[in-house]
C-alpha positions as CSV (number, residue, x, y, z in Angstrom):
1,X,-46.5,-25.7,4.2
2,X,-43.2,-23.8,3.9
3,X,-40.2,-25.5,2.3
4,X,-36.9,-24.5,0.7
5,X,-36.1,-25.3,-3.0
6,X,-32.6,-23.9,-3.2
7,X,-31.1,-27.4,-3.8
8,X,-31.3,-28.3,-7.5
9,X,-32.5,-31.7,-8.6
10,X,-30.4,-34.0,-10.8
11,X,-32.5,-36.5,-12.7
12,X,-30.5,-39.2,-14.5
13,X,-32.4,-40.8,-17.4
14,X,-34.8,-38.8,-19.6
15,X,-37.2,-41.5,-20.7
16,X,-40.8,-41.3,-19.5
17,X,-39.7,-42.2,-16.0
18,X,-37.4,-39.2,-15.7
19,X,-39.9,-36.9,-17.4
20,X,-42.4,-37.8,-14.7
21,X,-39.9,-37.2,-11.9
22,X,-38.9,-33.8,-13.4
23,X,-42.5,-32.7,-13.7
24,X,-43.3,-33.7,-10.1
25,X,-40.4,-31.6,-8.8
26,X,-40.7,-28.7,-11.2
27,X,-44.3,-28.1,-10.3
28,X,-43.2,-27.7,-6.7
29,X,-40.7,-25.0,-7.7
30,X,-37.5,-27.2,-7.7
31,X,-35.0,-26.3,-10.4
32,X,-34.6,-29.6,-12.3
33,X,-31.6,-30.7,-14.4
34,X,-32.0,-33.7,-16.5
35,X,-29.3,-35.9,-17.9
36,X,-29.0,-38.7,-20.4
37,X,-26.5,-40.1,-22.9
38,X,-29.1,-40.0,-25.6
39,X,-31.8,-37.4,-26.4
40,X,-35.1,-38.6,-25.2
41,X,-38.6,-37.3,-24.3
42,X,-37.6,-35.5,-21.1
43,X,-35.4,-33.1,-23.1
44,X,-38.6,-31.4,-24.4
45,X,-40.1,-30.6,-21.0
46,X,-40.5,-27.0,-19.8
47,X,-39.7,-28.2,-16.3
48,X,-36.3,-29.8,-17.1
49,X,-33.0,-28.2,-18.1
50,X,-31.5,-31.2,-20.0
51,X,-28.0,-32.0,-21.1
52,X,-26.3,-34.9,-22.8
53,X,-23.6,-36.8,-20.8
54,X,-21.0,-39.4,-21.6
55,X,-22.3,-42.9,-21.3
56,X,-21.9,-43.9,-17.6
57,X,-21.0,-47.5,-18.4
58,X,-19.2,-47.3,-21.7
59,X,-17.2,-44.2,-20.7
60,X,-17.3,-44.1,-16.9
61,X,-14.2,-41.9,-16.4
62,X,-15.5,-39.3,-18.8
63,X,-18.9,-39.4,-17.1
64,X,-17.3,-39.1,-13.7
65,X,-15.3,-36.1,-14.7
66,X,-18.4,-34.5,-16.2
67,X,-20.4,-35.2,-13.0
68,X,-17.8,-33.8,-10.7
69,X,-17.7,-30.5,-12.7
70,X,-21.4,-30.3,-12.9
71,X,-22.1,-31.0,-9.2
72,X,-19.6,-28.4,-7.9
73,X,-21.2,-25.5,-9.7
74,X,-23.9,-25.0,-7.1
75,X,-23.9,-23.5,-3.7
76,X,-26.4,-26.1,-2.4
77,X,-25.9,-29.8,-2.9
78,X,-28.0,-31.2,-5.7
79,X,-30.4,-34.1,-5.0
80,X,-30.0,-37.2,-7.1
81,X,-32.8,-39.1,-8.8
82,X,-32.1,-42.3,-10.7
83,X,-34.6,-43.4,-13.4
84,X,-32.3,-45.5,-15.7
85,X,-30.5,-48.8,-15.1
86,X,-27.4,-47.4,-16.9
87,X,-27.0,-44.6,-14.3
88,X,-28.1,-46.8,-11.4
89,X,-25.2,-49.1,-11.9
90,X,-22.7,-46.2,-12.0
91,X,-24.1,-44.4,-8.9
92,X,-24.3,-47.5,-6.8
93,X,-20.7,-48.4,-7.4
94,X,-19.5,-44.8,-7.0
95,X,-21.9,-43.4,-4.5
96,X,-19.4,-42.9,-1.6
97,X,-17.2,-40.8,-3.8
98,X,-20.1,-38.5,-4.7
99,X,-21.9,-38.1,-1.4
100,X,-19.6,-35.2,-0.6
101,X,-21.1,-33.3,-3.6
102,X,-24.6,-34.8,-3.9
103,X,-27.6,-35.8,-1.7
104,X,-28.2,-39.4,-2.6
105,X,-30.0,-42.4,-1.0
106,X,-29.8,-45.5,-3.1
107,X,-29.2,-49.2,-2.6
108,X,-25.8,-50.8,-2.0
109,X,-23.8,-53.1,-4.3
110,X,-25.3,-56.2,-2.7
111,X,-28.8,-55.1,-3.8
112,X,-27.6,-54.0,-7.2
113,X,-26.2,-57.5,-7.6
114,X,-29.6,-59.0,-6.9
115,X,-31.3,-56.5,-9.2
116,X,-29.1,-57.4,-12.2
117,X,-29.0,-61.2,-11.5
118,X,-32.3,-63.0,-11.6
119,X,-30.7,-66.2,-10.3
120,X,-29.3,-64.5,-7.2
121,X,-32.5,-62.6,-6.7
122,X,-34.7,-65.6,-6.6
123,X,-32.2,-67.6,-4.6
124,X,-32.2,-64.8,-2.0
125,X,-35.9,-65.5,-1.2
126,X,-35.8,-69.3,-1.0
127,X,-36.9,-70.3,2.5
128,X,-38.0,-66.8,3.5
129,X,-41.7,-67.4,3.1
130,X,-41.9,-65.1,0.1
131,X,-43.5,-67.2,-2.8
132,X,-41.4,-67.2,-6.0
133,X,-42.1,-68.9,-9.4
134,X,-41.0,-72.5,-9.9
135,X,-37.4,-72.6,-11.2
136,X,-35.8,-75.1,-13.6
137,X,-32.3,-76.2,-14.3
138,X,-31.9,-77.2,-17.9
139,X,-29.1,-79.7,-17.3
140,X,-30.9,-81.4,-14.4
141,X,-34.6,-81.0,-15.4
142,X,-34.7,-81.2,-19.2
143,X,-35.3,-84.9,-19.2
144,X,-38.7,-84.9,-17.5
145,X,-39.3,-82.3,-14.9
146,X,-40.2,-79.2,-17.0
147,X,-43.8,-78.3,-17.5
148,X,-44.1,-76.5,-20.9
149,X,-44.4,-73.8,-22.0
150,X,-41.5,-72.4,-20.0
151,X,-40.2,-68.9,-19.5
152,X,-36.6,-67.9,-20.2
153,X,-35.2,-64.6,-18.9
154,X,-31.7,-63.1,-19.0
155,X,-29.9,-63.4,-15.7
156,X,-28.5,-59.9,-16.3
157,X,-31.1,-57.6,-17.8
158,X,-28.6,-55.1,-19.3
159,X,-26.7,-57.8,-21.1
160,X,-29.9,-59.4,-22.3
161,X,-31.1,-56.0,-23.8
162,X,-27.7,-55.6,-25.5
163,X,-27.2,-59.1,-26.9
164,X,-30.7,-60.6,-27.2
165,X,-33.6,-58.2,-27.4
166,X,-33.9,-54.6,-26.4
167,X,-37.7,-54.7,-26.0
168,X,-38.8,-58.2,-25.1
169,X,-37.7,-59.4,-21.7
170,X,-38.4,-63.0,-22.1
171,X,-38.4,-65.9,-24.6
172,X,-41.1,-68.7,-24.4
173,X,-40.1,-72.3,-25.2
174,X,-43.0,-74.5,-26.2
175,X,-41.4,-77.9,-26.0
176,X,-38.1,-79.6,-25.3
177,X,-36.7,-79.2,-28.8
178,X,-37.3,-75.5,-28.9
179,X,-35.9,-75.1,-25.4
180,X,-32.7,-76.9,-26.4
181,X,-32.2,-74.6,-29.4
182,X,-32.8,-71.5,-27.3
183,X,-30.5,-72.6,-24.5
184,X,-27.8,-73.6,-27.0
185,X,-28.0,-70.2,-28.7
186,X,-27.8,-68.3,-25.4
187,X,-24.9,-70.3,-24.2
188,X,-23.0,-69.8,-27.4
189,X,-23.2,-66.0,-26.7
190,X,-22.1,-66.5,-23.0
191,X,-25.5,-65.2,-21.8
192,X,-26.6,-66.6,-18.5
193,X,-30.3,-67.1,-18.1
194,X,-33.1,-68.2,-15.8
195,X,-35.7,-70.8,-16.6
196,X,-39.0,-70.6,-14.7
197,X,-42.6,-71.7,-14.9
198,X,-45.2,-69.4,-16.4
199,X,-47.5,-68.4,-13.6
200,X,-51.1,-68.7,-14.9
201,X,-53.1,-65.4,-15.1
202,X,-53.7,-62.5,-17.4
203,X,-52.0,-59.1,-17.6
204,X,-54.4,-57.8,-14.9
205,X,-52.8,-60.3,-12.4
206,X,-49.6,-58.2,-12.1
207,X,-49.2,-55.8,-9.2
208,X,-46.5,-53.4,-8.0
209,X,-45.7,-52.3,-4.5
210,X,-43.7,-49.1,-4.5
211,X,-42.0,-47.5,-1.5
212,X,-39.4,-45.0,-0.3
213,X,-37.2,-46.3,2.6
214,X,-35.0,-43.9,4.5
215,X,-31.3,-44.4,5.3
216,X,-32.5,-45.4,8.8
217,X,-34.7,-48.2,7.4
218,X,-38.1,-46.5,7.7
219,X,-40.7,-46.6,5.0
220,X,-42.1,-43.1,4.8
221,X,-44.4,-43.6,1.8
222,X,-45.8,-46.5,-0.2
223,X,-48.1,-46.9,-3.2
224,X,-49.6,-49.8,-5.1
225,X,-50.7,-50.3,-8.7
226,X,-52.2,-53.0,-10.8
227,X,-51.5,-53.6,-14.4
228,X,-54.5,-53.8,-16.8
229,X,-52.4,-54.4,-19.9
230,X,-48.8,-54.8,-20.9
231,X,-46.6,-54.3,-23.9
232,X,-45.4,-56.7,-25.2
233,X,-48.6,-58.5,-24.0
234,X,-48.3,-60.9,-21.1
235,X,-44.6,-60.4,-20.5
236,X,-43.9,-56.6,-20.9
237,X,-44.1,-53.3,-19.0
238,X,-47.4,-51.8,-18.0
239,X,-49.1,-49.9,-20.8
240,X,-52.3,-49.4,-18.8
241,X,-52.2,-49.5,-15.0
242,X,-54.5,-48.4,-12.2
243,X,-53.8,-47.2,-8.6
244,X,-55.1,-49.6,-6.0
245,X,-54.8,-50.7,-2.4
246,X,-54.3,-54.3,-1.3
247,X,-53.4,-55.2,2.3
248,X,-51.8,-58.5,1.4
249,X,-49.7,-56.8,-1.3
250,X,-48.7,-54.1,1.2
251,X,-47.6,-56.7,3.7
252,X,-45.6,-58.9,1.4
253,X,-44.0,-55.8,-0.2
254,X,-42.9,-54.5,3.2
255,X,-41.4,-58.0,3.9
256,X,-39.3,-57.9,0.7
257,X,-37.9,-54.5,1.6
258,X,-37.2,-55.6,5.2
259,X,-35.4,-58.8,4.1
260,X,-33.2,-56.8,1.7
261,X,-32.6,-54.0,4.3
262,X,-33.5,-51.8,1.4
263,X,-32.6,-48.1,1.1
264,X,-34.1,-45.4,-1.2
265,X,-36.8,-45.6,-3.8
266,X,-37.9,-48.9,-5.3
267,X,-40.7,-51.1,-6.6
268,X,-41.4,-54.8,-6.3
269,X,-43.5,-56.6,-8.9
270,X,-45.7,-59.6,-8.1
271,X,-48.2,-61.8,-10.0
272,X,-51.2,-63.4,-8.5
273,X,-51.1,-67.1,-9.2
274,X,-54.6,-68.3,-10.3
275,X,-53.9,-71.7,-8.9
276,X,-53.5,-70.7,-5.3
277,X,-54.3,-67.0,-5.2
278,X,-50.9,-66.1,-3.8
279,X,-48.7,-63.2,-4.8
280,X,-45.6,-64.6,-6.5
281,X,-42.4,-62.5,-6.6
282,X,-41.4,-61.4,-10.1
283,X,-38.8,-58.7,-9.9
284,X,-37.3,-55.7,-8.1
285,X,-36.6,-52.3,-9.6
286,X,-34.1,-50.4,-7.5
287,X,-35.0,-47.0,-9.0
288,X,-38.1,-45.0,-10.0
289,X,-40.7,-47.0,-11.9
290,X,-42.0,-45.9,-15.3
291,X,-45.5,-45.0,-14.1
292,X,-44.4,-42.9,-11.1
293,X,-46.5,-39.9,-12.3
294,X,-49.6,-42.1,-11.4
295,X,-48.7,-41.9,-7.7
296,X,-48.3,-38.1,-7.9
297,X,-51.7,-37.7,-9.5
298,X,-53.2,-40.1,-7.0
299,X,-51.8,-38.1,-4.0
300,X,-48.2,-39.1,-3.3
301,X,-45.4,-37.1,-4.8
302,X,-42.5,-39.4,-4.2
303,X,-39.8,-37.3,-5.8
304,X,-40.7,-34.2,-3.7
305,X,-41.0,-36.2,-0.5
306,X,-37.5,-37.6,-1.2
307,X,-36.3,-34.1,-1.9
308,X,-37.6,-32.9,1.5
309,X,-36.1,-35.9,3.3
310,X,-32.7,-35.6,1.8
311,X,-32.5,-31.8,2.4
312,X,-33.5,-32.4,6.0
313,X,-36.9,-30.7,5.8
314,X,-40.2,-31.6,7.3
315,X,-42.2,-34.1,5.1
316,X,-44.7,-35.1,7.8
317,X,-47.6,-33.2,6.0
318,X,-47.2,-35.7,3.1
319,X,-49.0,-38.9,4.2
320,X,-49.8,-42.3,2.6
321,X,-53.4,-41.6,1.7
322,X,-54.0,-41.7,-2.0
323,X,-56.9,-42.1,-4.5
324,X,-57.5,-45.4,-6.1
325,X,-59.0,-46.2,-9.5
326,X,-56.8,-43.6,-11.3
327,X,-55.2,-44.8,-14.5
328,X,-51.9,-44.3,-16.2
329,X,-51.6,-45.0,-19.9
330,X,-48.9,-45.0,-22.6
331,X,-51.3,-44.6,-25.5
332,X,-48.8,-45.8,-28.1
333,X,-47.8,-49.0,-26.3
334,X,-51.4,-49.7,-25.2
335,X,-52.7,-49.3,-28.8
336,X,-50.1,-51.8,-29.9
337,X,-51.2,-54.2,-27.2
338,X,-54.8,-53.7,-28.3
339,X,-54.0,-54.8,-31.8
340,X,-52.6,-58.0,-30.5
341,X,-55.6,-58.7,-28.4
342,X,-57.9,-57.7,-31.2
343,X,-56.2,-60.2,-33.5
344,X,-56.8,-62.9,-30.8
345,X,-60.4,-61.8,-30.6
346,X,-60.1,-60.8,-26.9
347,X,-60.7,-57.1,-27.3
348,X,-62.7,-54.8,-29.6
349,X,-61.9,-51.2,-30.5
350,X,-64.9,-50.0,-28.4
351,X,-63.8,-52.2,-25.5
352,X,-60.3,-50.7,-25.6
353,X,-61.7,-47.1,-25.7
354,X,-64.0,-47.9,-22.8
355,X,-61.2,-49.4,-20.7
356,X,-59.0,-46.2,-20.9
357,X,-61.9,-43.9,-19.9
358,X,-62.0,-42.3,-16.5
359,X,-59.6,-40.2,-14.5
360,X,-56.1,-40.8,-15.8
361,X,-52.6,-39.4,-16.5
362,X,-50.8,-40.0,-19.8
363,X,-47.2,-41.0,-20.1
364,X,-46.4,-37.9,-22.1
365,X,-49.3,-35.5,-22.4
366,X,-49.8,-32.8,-19.8
367,X,-51.8,-29.6,-20.2
368,X,-49.0,-27.5,-18.6
369,X,-46.2,-29.3,-20.5
370,X,-47.2,-30.0,-24.1
371,X,-43.8,-30.4,-25.9
372,X,-43.0,-34.0,-24.8
373,X,-46.3,-35.2,-26.3
374,X,-45.6,-33.2,-29.5
375,X,-42.2,-34.9,-29.6
376,X,-43.8,-38.4,-29.3
377,X,-46.6,-37.8,-31.9
378,X,-44.9,-35.6,-34.4
379,X,-41.1,-36.0,-34.2
380,X,-41.0,-39.7,-33.5
381,X,-44.3,-40.2,-35.3
382,X,-45.4,-43.0,-32.9
383,X,-48.9,-43.0,-34.4
384,X,-47.8,-43.4,-38.0
385,X,-49.5,-46.8,-38.4
386,X,-52.8,-45.9,-36.7
387,X,-54.7,-44.8,-39.9
388,X,-53.9,-48.1,-41.6
389,X,-54.9,-50.2,-38.6
390,X,-58.1,-48.2,-38.0
391,X,-59.0,-48.6,-41.7
392,X,-58.5,-52.4,-41.4
393,X,-60.7,-52.4,-38.2
394,X,-63.5,-50.4,-39.7
395,X,-63.5,-52.5,-42.9
396,X,-63.5,-55.7,-40.8
397,X,-60.2,-56.9,-42.2
């Protein structure tokens, strides 16, 4: 099909998520500019012209000035892609000011509020028919109503990352005494939190419904994936995931987007509850998800479809059919998860190798774009501990 690529793409966030978006666009001939307030893996891609920016939240006025100058340099309006929560918050609150200079379709402040507040998010779906995890109130339920162990999450994910833990999204309390100490510590730091039941089921019970919804409220593409492993294990991000199709997941995902009157790209995560077999709502990401290259390899190029839609071009040739059973793997995170499961005697080295076999896409490695992988393995030395661990495994330690 014929299409124009005279509009540049602006990708904000150069972690793996932004790298994948840049590659999906660059391979279609779009000129991609990548931005981040820190140098990350996307800076090394041949498909991305990268630049450091002021921090959008810590220095919003400086970033605003930078963005205005950058966006006005082009004859055709740039198309905006958000792949980082830091930039998401800035663009949502300032989008009306920048729509004169940029093509952008993202959620409003009401959805941003739900995204960054777990309490408000879960409350939104009470009584809607969308199953959610059981929630607790420490002051009301600590006496007798809590079934341990219990899961504690930060109400605001960015504040949690800054004040509590940048990599672990949750804390597990095993009993009432441990819960009391954790809650007291969080409150002393003025950190709001959510307490919820732990839904029974392994890492492979987590699913994502991903979709793009137009400004008019139409879903033009959707994609589903299933986690096979996470890092950190049980309560982390997908380190090994696989493309799938599930009609029940599709239906409940569409219902969530409809209830929210959602706009733009997003993904909703669910976990199948082993007790009743129902999908329980876990969280919403109002931006591109980390494994978005999986949908591209499977047959749906979300970034390019969004590009065509926002530049008012025909995207009808791109449909929702995609291949299932294709895997996405972050080999560094997944190896770390393997070590945990090996220690728990749930996974052997040969099991791990067997599970990552098959048609797949890597988080960093691509035959036509080798430098990001070189950055991960050589510059950041992500595999520095592998020889030691392999030696221990082979010696049976």
